[in-house]
Phi, psi and omega in degrees: 000137180223105180276153175299147177295343177294337176294312178301314181299316181297318178297316179294320179296319178296323177299317179295318183293340178299330186271002183286136173293159179307134176083358180262135180239145177253124176295150177302323180300317180292316178298320179294317179296316181301319183266353179067041180235160180294128183300320183300316181285323177296322179301323178296318179294318179295322176296320177297317177298321179294316180297335180261011175071023179269322176235162174247133177247143176231156179257170175103181185298330178253022182282172180153213185230151171208165179296142179270340181227168177297146181304329180285352179258006180238117179264163174302322180297321177305315183290314179301313182290332176296320182275317187265336187096174185262002183294154179297150177284350179240132177240118181280126179265000180057044180289346177300335178293346179275352182290114183289349183268351183259124178299148181308320184297338179269352182274333183271169177110225185289157178301156183293160182300318179301312181298316181298319179294316181294320179293325177294318178295320178299317180293323177296319178298314179295320179297321177298313180292327178297331183273001180244117180262170175296331176296320176298319178298316181301318179297318179292319178298321179299329177279323189271329187253129179302145182304320182294325178291318177299316181295316179297318180297315180298315180297316179302313181293315183293329175297332185256356182289000000 
């Protein structure tokens, strides 16, 4: 499985937006500079998040993005599917039908064993991401990132908001 790098960017941007005071929006340019990623590509990910009701975007001099819902109401899966779509990570090409040793009557019917196993793994992966909210991420960040780094990052972002 290979997710677009915009998924990582979107997850990080949502993490940053959790710390915004009410009514404050972060421009895509600021988010791109903060994360060191191209603004044009990040803007596409932010637009996808907006279209899926994860963030709210505003225009104008104080425009930008902020979370549209409470962090506990946004899962990692919500963000991944907003950027990547809801399609399965595995696509069965039905190559078993090319096997010259299998009679035609055995080729039709239920999906192949490989596909069923892969689809089950895909659902387990999605279920795992469904169970992790941005609030869970915030708790983990509080453990992993030193307080001074969190404070400096917040100050840097708010100066540019």
